[in-house]
C-alpha positions in Angstrom: -126.4 14.2 63.8 -125.5 15.0 60.3 -126.1 18.2 58.2 -129.5 16.6 57.1 -130.7 16.1 60.5 -129.9 19.6 61.7 -131.9 21.0 58.9 -135.1 19.2 59.9 -134.9 20.8 63.2 -135.5 24.2 61.8 -132.1 25.5 63.1 -130.7 25.4 59.5 -127.1 23.8 58.6 -124.7 24.0 61.5 -121.7 21.9 60.9 -120.1 23.7 58.0 -122.8 26.2 57.3 -122.7 25.6 53.5 -125.4 28.4 52.7 -123.4 31.1 54.7 -126.2 31.5 57.4 -123.8 32.5 60.2 -121.6 34.8 58.1 -124.8 36.6 56.6 -126.7 36.9 59.8 -123.3 38.3 61.3 -123.0 40.8 58.8 -126.7 41.8 59.2 -126.3 42.4 63.0 -123.1 44.3 62.3 -124.9 46.7 59.8 -128.3 47.0 61.7 -127.7 46.2 65.3 -127.0 49.7 66.5 -130.1 51.0 64.6 -132.4 48.2 65.9 -131.3 48.8 69.5 -131.9 52.5 69.2 -135.4 51.7 67.6 -136.1 49.5 70.7 -135.0 52.3 73.1 -137.3 54.7 71.5 -140.1 52.6 71.6 -139.9 51.3 75.3 -138.1 54.4 76.8 -135.5 52.3 78.7 -132.0 51.5 77.4 -131.8 48.0 79.7 -135.4 46.8 78.4 -134.3 47.9 74.8 -131.2 45.7 74.8 -133.2 42.9 76.0 -135.9 43.4 73.3 -133.2 43.6 70.6 -131.4 40.5 71.8 -134.6 38.6 72.0 -135.5 39.6 68.5 -132.2 38.8 66.9 -132.3 35.5 68.7 -135.7 34.6 67.1 -134.6 36.0 63.7 -131.4 33.9 63.7 -133.5 30.8 64.3 -135.4 31.6 61.1 -132.6 33.3 59.3 -132.3 30.6 56.4 -136.1 31.5 55.5 -136.1 35.3 56.2 -132.8 36.5 54.8 -134.0 36.7 51.2 -137.1 38.6 52.1 -136.8 41.8 54.2 -135.0 40.7 57.6 -135.1 44.5 58.8 -138.9 44.5 58.8 -139.0 41.0 60.3 -136.9 41.9 63.2 -138.4 45.4 63.5 -141.8 43.5 63.9 -140.2 41.0 66.6 -139.2 44.2 68.6 -142.5 45.7 68.6 -144.3 42.6 69.4 -142.0 41.7 72.1 -142.5 45.1 73.6 -146.3 44.6 73.2 -146.0 41.2 75.0 -144.0 42.8 77.8 -146.5 45.6 78.2 -149.4 43.2 78.4 -147.7 41.0 81.2 -146.5 44.0 83.0 -150.0 45.5 83.7 -151.4 44.3 86.9 -148.0 43.7 88.5 -146.4 45.8 91.2 -143.3 47.7 90.1 -140.8 50.0 91.6 -141.2 53.8 90.8 -137.7 54.8 92.3 -135.2 54.8 89.6 -131.5 54.3 90.1 -129.5 57.3 88.9 -127.6 56.8 85.8 -123.9 56.8 86.2 -121.9 59.7 84.6 -120.1 59.2 81.4 -116.6 59.7 81.1 -116.8 61.6 77.9 -118.7 64.9 77.9 -121.4 65.4 74.9 -123.7 67.4 77.3 -125.8 69.2 74.4 -126.4 65.9 72.6 -127.2 64.1 75.8 -129.6 66.9 77.0 -131.4 66.8 73.6 -131.8 63.0 73.8 -133.1 63.1 77.4 -135.4 65.9 76.4 -136.7 63.8 73.5 -136.9 60.7 75.7 -138.8 62.5 78.4 -141.2 63.8 75.8 -141.8 60.4 74.2 -142.6 58.8 77.7 -145.4 61.3 78.0 -147.1 59.8 74.9 -149.2 56.9 75.1 -147.7 53.4 74.0 -149.4 53.4 70.5 -148.5 57.1 69.9 -145.0 56.5 70.9 -144.6 53.4 68.6 -146.3 55.3 65.7 -143.9 58.2 66.2 -140.7 56.1 66.5 -141.6 54.0 63.5 -142.5 57.0 61.3 -139.6 59.4 62.1 -137.1 57.1 63.4 -137.5 54.0 61.2 -138.7 56.2 58.3 -141.6 53.8 57.6 -144.8 55.2 55.7 -148.1 55.3 57.2 -149.2 52.0 55.5 -146.0 50.0 56.8 -146.7 51.3 60.4 -150.1 50.1 59.9 -149.0 46.7 58.9 -146.4 46.4 61.4 -148.7 47.1 64.2 -151.7 45.5 62.9 -153.9 48.8 62.8 -155.8 50.6 60.3 -154.1 53.2 58.5 -156.6 56.0 59.9 -155.4 54.8 63.3 -151.8 55.6 62.3 -152.7 58.9 60.8 -154.9 60.0 63.9 -152.3 58.5 66.5 -149.5 60.5 64.7 -151.5 63.7 64.5 -152.5 63.4 68.2 -149.0 62.5 69.2 -147.4 65.6 67.3 -149.7 67.9 68.9 -148.8 66.7 72.3 -145.2 66.9 71.7 -145.5 70.7 70.2 -147.5 71.5 73.3 -144.9 70.4 75.9 -143.5 73.2 77.9 -140.0 71.7 77.7 -140.1 72.7 74.3 -141.8 76.1 74.5 -139.4 77.1 77.3 -136.5 76.5 75.1 -138.0 78.4 72.4 -138.0 75.3 70.3 -140.7 73.7 67.9 -140.6 70.0 67.7 -139.7 69.1 64.3 -139.5 65.3 63.6 -140.1 65.1 60.2 -136.9 64.7 57.7 -136.1 67.5 55.5 
């Protein structure tokens, strides 16, 4: 199969990569991979599922990289993560799943305070509905506008605003934050 045949398959040039697709995609993953993984973890609340979601999103993006790299590839991959999680959630409903969690292994390094804060926020995000969590993460972690969130989740901007308001109210009312004398401030200064 020659270069012309490989581009007809939709996989782009593979023999010599004259357009630099592989190098460009590798640079994108190096620059944005950790951020995309954290976004997926915040959306789903499970680091293992987040790794799967991120890997799936990057695989799908790579197959279309020659078309999406000139547009906004970060938004494209974010949308794949959100849609993949939504698909997983739909498939998961109605099935049995274990509620006993395997304990995490202790890390060799000690960053107890940071880890405690991350655990507290993860637990708080898990108490929100799926939509509320997605809206909060996309707004305050991915720093998207309400209009961009509405477009990404395919919901009305008013739904984004009401979900965000409801979610922030629920977070502020959590006893975990009241006990520590903290106020939840997710907005960037």
